[in-house]
Structures are given as C-alpha cells and as structure tokens.
ROKEMAR-437491 format. One record per residue: residue in one letter; residue number from 1; y, z, x of N, C-alpha, C in turn. Coordinates in pm, 1 decimal, padded with zeros to 6 digits, always signed. Layout:
REM residues N
A,NUM,Y,Z,X,Y,Z,X,Y,Z,X
...
***
This chain:
REM residues 136
X,1,+03883.4,+16178.7,+11747.8,+03765.9,+16142.9,+11669.2,+03809.6,+16069.1,+11543.4
X,2,+03738.3,+15963.2,+11511.4,+03770.2,+15886.3,+11391.4,+03713.0,+15955.8,+11269.1
X,3,+03781.9,+15941.9,+11156.8,+03746.0,+16011.0,+11033.1,+03602.9,+15987.1,+10985.6
X,4,+03551.4,+15867.1,+11007.1,+03418.6,+15833.0,+10955.3,+03317.6,+15805.2,+11066.0
X,5,+03343.7,+15856.2,+11183.4,+03252.2,+15836.5,+11294.8,+03113.4,+15890.0,+11259.7
X,6,+03011.2,+15814.5,+11294.9,+02870.9,+15848.6,+11268.4,+02835.0,+15845.0,+11120.3
X,7,+02916.8,+15783.7,+11039.9,+02886.3,+15768.0,+10896.6,+02835.0,+15626.3,+10871.5
X,8,+02741.4,+15615.3,+10778.7,+02687.6,+15486.3,+10736.8,+02742.5,+15459.4,+10597.0
X,9,+02820.4,+15350.9,+10584.8,+02886.2,+15318.8,+10458.8,+02845.9,+15177.9,+10415.1
X,10,+02799.3,+15166.9,+10292.0,+02764.7,+15038.4,+10233.0,+02877.6,+14997.0,+10139.3
X,11,+02916.6,+14869.6,+10147.4,+03020.5,+14816.7,+10058.8,+02967.2,+14690.2,+09992.5
X,12,+02965.5,+14688.7,+09858.3,+02929.9,+14566.6,+09786.0,+03058.8,+14491.6,+09752.9
X,13,+03045.6,+14363.2,+09727.5,+03165.0,+14282.0,+09701.8,+03248.9,+14269.5,+09826.9
X,14,+03182.0,+14258.4,+09941.0,+03246.5,+14273.0,+10071.9,+03309.4,+14146.5,+10129.0
X,15,+03300.9,+14034.5,+10058.3,+03353.6,+13909.8,+10113.7,+03495.6,+13878.2,+10068.6
X,16,+03544.9,+13950.3,+09968.9,+03677.6,+13921.2,+09914.4,+03747.2,+14048.1,+09867.0
X,17,+03875.7,+14038.1,+09850.9,+03956.1,+14139.0,+09783.8,+03937.5,+14281.1,+09832.7
X,18,+03924.5,+14371.9,+09736.4,+03914.7,+14513.9,+09765.3,+03793.7,+14547.1,+09853.0
X,19,+03680.5,+14482.0,+09827.2,+03561.4,+14508.0,+09907.3,+03580.6,+14468.3,+10052.4
X,20,+03639.4,+14352.7,+10074.9,+03663.8,+14303.4,+10210.7,+03758.9,+14397.4,+10285.3
X,21,+03864.5,+14439.4,+10218.3,+03959.9,+14532.1,+10279.4,+03895.3,+14667.0,+10308.7
X,22,+03807.0,+14711.2,+10219.8,+03737.9,+14838.4,+10239.3,+03647.7,+14833.1,+10361.3
X,23,+03575.4,+14722.6,+10378.6,+03489.0,+14707.3,+10496.6,+03570.5,+14726.2,+10623.3
X,24,+03682.2,+14658.4,+10631.6,+03764.6,+14666.8,+10753.0,+03818.0,+14807.9,+10774.7
X,25,+03867.0,+14869.5,+10669.9,+03927.6,+15002.4,+10683.5,+03825.3,+15107.5,+10723.6
X,26,+03708.3,+15109.3,+10660.1,+03609.7,+15210.8,+10697.4,+03554.3,+15183.8,+10836.8
X,27,+03549.2,+15056.9,+10877.1,+03509.0,+15024.5,+11015.0,+03614.2,+15076.0,+11113.5
X,28,+03741.7,+15059.1,+11080.7,+03849.7,+15110.4,+11165.8,+03843.1,+15262.3,+11177.4
X,29,+03796.1,+15328.0,+11072.8,+03780.8,+15473.8,+11074.5,+03653.6,+15517.9,+11146.8
X,30,+03576.1,+15421.3,+11196.4,+03461.8,+15454.7,+11279.8,+03325.5,+15447.6,+11215.5
X,31,+03319.5,+15410.2,+11088.5,+03189.9,+15402.2,+11020.4,+03111.1,+15280.8,+11067.0
X,32,+02980.7,+15290.8,+11054.9,+02892.0,+15176.1,+11066.5,+02882.7,+15121.0,+10924.0
X,33,+02920.1,+14994.3,+10907.4,+02936.2,+14939.7,+10773.0,+02830.6,+14833.9,+10743.4
X,34,+02775.1,+14843.8,+10623.9,+02684.2,+14744.1,+10570.8,+02761.4,+14670.7,+10462.1
X,35,+02791.5,+14543.3,+10486.1,+02871.1,+14462.2,+10394.4,+02778.4,+14371.9,+10313.4
X,36,+02785.4,+14382.1,+10181.2,+02699.2,+14304.1,+10093.0,+02785.0,+14219.5,+09999.0
X,37,+02748.2,+14092.3,+09986.5,+02815.4,+14004.1,+09891.0,+02723.5,+13886.3,+09862.7
X,38,+02741.2,+13822.8,+09748.3,+02660.2,+13705.2,+09717.7,+02711.7,+13582.3,+09791.5
X,39,+02834.4,+13587.3,+09839.2,+02891.5,+13475.3,+09914.1,+02843.8,+13477.1,+10059.2
X,40,+02810.4,+13361.8,+10114.6,+02765.2,+13357.0,+10254.2,+02874.7,+13397.1,+10353.3
X,41,+03000.1,+13394.2,+10310.6,+03110.7,+13432.6,+10398.5,+03099.8,+13576.6,+10447.3
X,42,+03022.4,+13658.7,+10377.7,+03006.6,+13798.1,+10419.6,+02942.7,+13805.6,+10557.9
X,43,+02856.0,+13712.0,+10589.7,+02790.2,+13709.8,+10720.4,+02892.9,+13675.9,+10829.1
X,44,+02975.7,+13577.0,+10802.8,+03080.6,+13537.0,+10897.5,+03181.5,+13649.4,+10917.4
X,45,+03220.8,+13714.3,+10808.0,+03317.3,+13823.8,+10816.4,+03261.3,+13940.0,+10898.8
X,46,+03135.9,+13973.9,+10876.3,+03073.1,+14081.8,+10954.1,+03072.0,+14045.9,+11102.4
X,47,+03041.5,+13920.5,+11133.0,+03039.2,+13876.2,+11272.4,+03178.5,+13884.7,+11335.1
X,48,+03280.8,+13845.4,+11260.6,+03418.9,+13854.6,+11310.5,+03454.6,+13999.5,+11344.2
X,49,+03417.2,+14090.2,+11257.1,+03448.3,+14231.6,+11281.2,+03367.7,+14285.9,+11399.2
X,50,+03243.1,+14244.3,+11413.2,+03163.6,+14284.9,+11530.8,+03229.5,+14234.4,+11658.8
X,51,+03279.7,+14110.8,+11655.5,+03347.2,+14054.6,+11771.7,+03476.3,+14129.2,+11805.1
X,52,+03528.7,+14203.4,+11707.7,+03648.4,+14285.6,+11729.1,+03612.6,+14429.2,+11767.8
X,53,+03482.9,+14455.2,+11786.3,+03440.1,+14586.4,+11832.7,+03391.4,+14682.5,+11727.1
X,54,+03377.8,+14636.9,+11603.5,+03331.5,+14723.3,+11495.6,+03182.9,+14701.0,+11471.1
X,55,+03114.8,+14802.5,+11418.5,+02973.4,+14788.6,+11386.7,+02959.3,+14757.3,+11238.3
X,56,+02945.6,+14629.5,+11209.1,+02936.5,+14581.3,+11071.6,+02819.0,+14484.3,+11062.5
X,57,+02734.5,+14505.1,+10963.0,+02621.7,+14416.0,+10937.2,+02639.6,+14355.5,+10799.6
X,58,+02628.4,+14225.0,+10790.3,+02644.3,+14155.8,+10663.2,+02512.1,+14116.9,+10601.2
X,59,+02503.1,+14131.1,+10471.7,+02387.0,+14088.1,+10394.3,+02435.6,+14001.5,+10278.6
X,60,+02376.4,+13884.2,+10264.2,+02405.7,+13803.2,+10147.8,+02309.1,+13843.9,+10038.0
X,61,+02363.4,+13896.8,+09928.8,+02281.3,+13942.0,+09816.7,+02368.1,+13952.5,+09692.0
X,62,+02305.8,+13928.0,+09580.0,+02370.3,+13938.7,+09449.7,+02337.9,+14076.8,+09392.7
X,63,+02439.2,+14152.2,+09353.3,+02415.9,+14288.4,+09302.8,+02336.5,+14289.9,+09173.3
X,64,+02322.3,+14175.9,+09110.4,+02239.5,+14168.7,+08988.6,+02090.8,+14170.1,+09022.0
X,65,+02057.0,+14152.9,+09149.8,+01917.5,+14148.7,+09193.3,+01875.2,+14285.2,+09247.7
X,66,+01822.9,+14368.5,+09160.0,+01788.1,+14506.4,+09193.9,+01689.7,+14514.8,+09309.5
X,67,+01588.7,+14431.2,+09310.4,+01487.9,+14437.2,+09416.4,+01547.4,+14402.7,+09552.4
X,68,+01638.8,+14307.9,+09554.4,+01704.6,+14271.4,+09681.4,+01785.9,+14389.6,+09734.2
X,69,+01858.3,+14457.4,+09647.6,+01935.3,+14574.8,+09690.9,+01842.1,+14684.7,+09741.3
X,70,+01731.8,+14706.6,+09672.9,+01635.9,+14807.3,+09718.5,+01585.8,+14775.5,+09858.4
X,71,+01559.5,+14648.8,+09885.3,+01513.8,+14607.4,+10018.6,+01621.5,+14633.3,+10123.7
X,72,+01743.9,+14600.0,+10091.7,+01853.9,+14621.7,+10186.7,+01870.9,+14770.0,+10216.5
X,73,+01877.1,+14852.9,+10113.2,+01896.1,+14996.3,+10135.0,+01779.2,+15056.6,+10212.4
X,74,+01659.9,+15007.5,+10186.1,+01542.4,+15055.0,+10260.1,+01556.8,+15020.7,+10408.7
X,75,+01600.2,+14898.7,+10439.9,+01621.2,+14857.0,+10578.8,+01729.0,+14941.3,+10646.5
X,76,+01837.4,+14964.3,+10575.4,+01948.3,+15043.4,+10631.4,+01902.3,+15185.8,+10659.7
X,77,+01831.5,+15243.7,+10564.1,+01782.6,+15380.8,+10581.8,+01683.2,+15389.2,+10698.0
X,78,+01597.1,+15289.4,+10708.5,+01499.7,+15287.5,+10818.8,+01570.0,+15277.1,+10954.1
X,79,+01677.2,+15200.7,+10959.1,+01749.2,+15181.7,+11085.1,+01831.2,+15304.3,+11124.2
X,80,+01903.8,+15362.1,+11027.4,+01999.0,+15469.2,+11058.2,+01951.9,+15609.0,+11018.7
X,81,+01851.2,+15617.9,+10932.8,+01802.2,+15747.7,+10889.8,+01887.5,+15815.5,+10784.7
X,82,+01988.2,+15743.8,+10735.1,+02075.1,+15799.6,+10631.0,+02165.9,+15690.0,+10576.9
X,83,+02221.1,+15715.3,+10460.3,+02327.8,+15634.4,+10401.3,+02426.2,+15735.8,+10345.5
X,84,+02544.5,+15742.1,+10404.0,+02640.1,+15846.2,+10366.5,+02722.0,+15813.5,+10242.7
X,85,+02757.8,+15686.4,+10226.6,+02845.4,+15651.1,+10114.6,+02823.3,+15506.7,+10073.7
X,86,+02847.8,+15480.0,+09946.1,+02843.4,+15344.6,+09892.3,+02972.6,+15320.8,+09815.4
X,87,+03035.3,+15208.5,+09843.9,+03152.7,+15164.4,+09769.0,+03108.8,+15042.2,+09689.3
X,88,+03098.3,+15059.0,+09558.7,+03057.5,+14949.6,+09470.5,+03181.7,+14871.2,+09429.3
X,89,+03220.0,+14774.2,+09512.9,+03341.6,+14697.4,+09488.1,+03313.9,+14558.9,+09429.4
X,90,+03188.0,+14521.0,+09416.6,+03156.6,+14390.2,+09358.1,+03201.9,+14389.1,+09212.8
X,91,+03271.4,+14283.7,+09174.7,+03317.0,+14275.0,+09036.8,+03382.0,+14141.7,+09006.1
X,92,+03381.5,+14107.9,+08879.1,+03444.1,+13985.1,+08830.4,+03520.9,+14017.4,+08703.1
X,93,+03606.8,+13925.3,+08663.0,+03682.9,+13942.0,+08539.1,+03675.9,+13812.4,+08458.4
X,94,+03669.0,+13826.0,+08327.5,+03666.9,+13711.2,+08238.2,+03810.4,+13674.8,+08202.2
X,95,+03844.4,+13549.5,+08225.3,+03978.6,+13501.3,+08191.6,+03973.8,+13390.3,+08087.3
X,96,+03859.5,+13378.4,+08020.6,+03841.2,+13276.2,+07917.7,+03904.8,+13324.0,+07787.9
X,97,+03963.5,+13231.8,+07713.0,+04020.2,+13262.8,+07582.1,+03910.7,+13323.4,+07494.3
X,98,+03942.6,+13431.5,+07427.8,+03845.2,+13504.9,+07347.5,+03782.7,+13418.7,+07238.0
X,99,+03853.5,+13317.6,+07191.5,+03800.5,+13232.5,+07084.8,+03718.6,+13115.3,+07138.5
X,100,+03715.7,+13096.8,+07268.3,+03638.8,+12988.8,+07330.9,+03489.3,+13019.9,+07319.7
X,101,+03409.8,+12919.1,+07286.5,+03265.3,+12939.7,+07269.4,+03195.1,+12981.6,+07397.7
X,102,+03252.7,+12955.1,+07512.8,+03188.0,+12992.0,+07640.1,+03208.5,+13139.6,+07675.7
X,103,+03285.3,+13212.3,+07597.9,+03318.0,+13351.4,+07630.5,+03193.6,+13440.0,+07634.6
X,104,+03094.5,+13412.4,+07552.3,+02975.5,+13496.3,+07549.2,+02903.4,+13494.7,+07683.5
X,105,+02883.4,+13377.7,+07739.1,+02816.4,+13367.7,+07869.9,+02898.9,+13437.3,+07977.0
X,106,+03029.6,+13418.9,+07974.2,+03117.2,+13483.5,+08072.8,+03115.7,+13635.8,+08057.5
X,107,+03114.8,+13683.7,+07934.5,+03111.3,+13827.8,+07909.9,+02981.3,+13888.4,+07960.9
X,108,+02870.0,+13821.1,+07938.5,+02741.1,+13870.7,+07987.5,+02738.2,+13873.0,+08140.3
X,109,+02795.1,+13770.4,+08202.7,+02802.4,+13766.5,+08349.0,+02885.6,+13884.2,+08400.8
X,110,+02998.8,+13908.6,+08335.9,+03086.2,+14019.1,+08377.2,+03014.1,+14153.6,+08363.7
X,111,+02946.3,+14174.6,+08253.4,+02872.3,+14299.8,+08232.4,+02758.5,+14312.5,+08333.4
X,112,+02688.1,+14203.0,+08356.1,+02577.0,+14206.1,+08452.1,+02624.2,+14245.5,+08591.9
X,113,+02737.2,+14192.8,+08634.4,+02788.0,+14222.4,+08769.1,+02859.6,+14357.3,+08771.8
X,114,+02954.2,+14377.7,+08682.2,+03038.9,+14497.3,+08687.4,+02967.4,+14625.2,+08646.8
X,115,+02874.4,+14615.8,+08554.7,+02801.3,+14735.0,+08512.3,+02665.2,+14743.4,+08581.6
X,116,+02582.4,+14643.7,+08559.7,+02446.9,+14651.0,+08615.2,+02445.2,+14637.3,+08767.5
X,117,+02545.9,+14573.5,+08825.5,+02554.8,+14568.8,+08971.0,+02571.4,+14708.5,+09029.4
X,118,+02657.8,+14787.3,+08969.0,+02676.1,+14926.4,+09012.1,+02549.0,+15005.8,+08983.8
X,119,+02492.3,+14984.8,+08867.7,+02366.5,+15050.9,+08829.0,+02257.6,+15022.5,+08932.3
X,120,+02239.1,+14895.7,+08965.0,+02135.2,+14856.3,+09060.2,+02158.8,+14916.3,+09198.0
X,121,+02283.0,+14913.7,+09240.9,+02317.3,+14968.6,+09372.3,+02291.0,+15118.8,+09377.7
X,122,+02336.2,+15189.8,+09276.2,+02316.2,+15335.5,+09273.6,+02168.5,+15371.6,+09262.7
X,123,+02095.4,+15300.0,+09179.0,+01951.4,+15327.8,+09165.4,+01878.7,+15303.9,+09297.4
X,124,+01925.5,+15205.2,+09374.4,+01860.3,+15173.8,+09501.7,+01891.7,+15276.7,+09609.7
X,125,+02010.1,+15335.4,+09607.0,+02052.2,+15424.4,+09715.9,+02029.3,+15572.8,+09687.8
X,126,+02032.9,+15613.5,+09563.3,+02023.4,+15755.9,+09530.7,+01898.9,+15823.8,+09588.2
X,127,+01781.2,+15760.7,+09588.5,+01666.2,+15829.2,+09647.9,+01688.6,+15868.5,+09794.7
X,128,+01758.0,+15784.0,+09869.0,+01785.2,+15814.4,+10010.4,+01888.4,+15925.7,+10024.2
X,129,+01985.9,+15926.3,+09936.0,+02086.2,+16032.4,+09938.4,+02025.5,+16165.2,+09895.2
X,130,+01936.3,+16162.3,+09797.6,+01867.7,+16285.2,+09756.3,+01782.1,+16338.9,+09871.1
X,131,+01713.5,+16249.3,+09939.0,+01629.6,+16289.3,+10052.7,+01714.1,+16355.7,+10161.4
X,132,+01832.7,+16300.7,+10184.5,+01921.7,+16355.6,+10288.8,+02004.4,+16473.9,+10236.5
X,133,+01999.4,+16496.8,+10104.0,+02080.9,+16600.4,+10040.5,+02230.9,+16578.0,+10066.2
X,134,+02266.2,+16449.5,+10073.9,+02406.7,+16414.5,+10096.8,+02429.2,+16269.3,+10055.8
X,135,+02544.2,+16242.0,+10002.2,+02583.9,+16105.7,+09970.1,+02702.7,+16103.1,+09878.1
X,136,+02778.9,+15998.9,+09891.9,+02898.4,+15981.0,+09807.3,+02902.7,+15838.8,+09756.8
***
C-alpha cells in the first residue's frame, strides 16, 4: 500500500521548483493531486503525470485570487468529498537592490503571493477540512 493512497492533496506553486517536485512525489506515494499554478505549464505537467499513470489534475490560477481558489477547492471537494492536505508552495523572492525605486512594487508582489497566497488558500480549504474533521 502506498503511503498516501486515497488521499486528496492540493499543491500550489505546482509548475516549478519545490511545488512541482511535491506534486510528483505525493503522486508517487499514491495521492490524487490537485496542482495549482498561475503558469499554464501546470496543465501540461498534470497531463504528463496522468500519462505516466498518476492521478493529477492541473488548474491555472493565481493564489492572489481568493475567489478563484474558493471555486477550485469547492470543485475538488464536490468531486472527492474531502481534501486531506494542502501544500502551499507558491512563492516568489525579491532580488531587486533595496535602494532601487522599483523595490516597493516588488515587495508588495512578494507579500501578496507569499503571505496572502497562503492566507487565501487556507481560508478557501479550512471549511472543508473542518467539515471532514480532518486536514493538514
């Protein structure tokens, strides 16, 4: 038996880096994975993993869009009847010189994605986890 068999796992930031690797690993462990990223490549990546025998569904969405995340989690819950875990891996880093005038816009973008992206994701999923009395 695989470690995550019959588990529904959502991963944000699923098209690159840590999020992309997490999608593959939890799929290998037997989870049904919902991969979310603002990049359209998330759809292609999900299809590649499905073609390899894994159950992965890709959604193109920006974690800064709370209503979009709520819609996705609602669809996932309606389909599977539960959401067992969420990995909030979406994130960016500012590499602009601190004295550069563009740093303010970059800092706000980083906060919006790294903080409010997690906030939006958790706010969207917690009601379903509370209903199921389970979630990580």
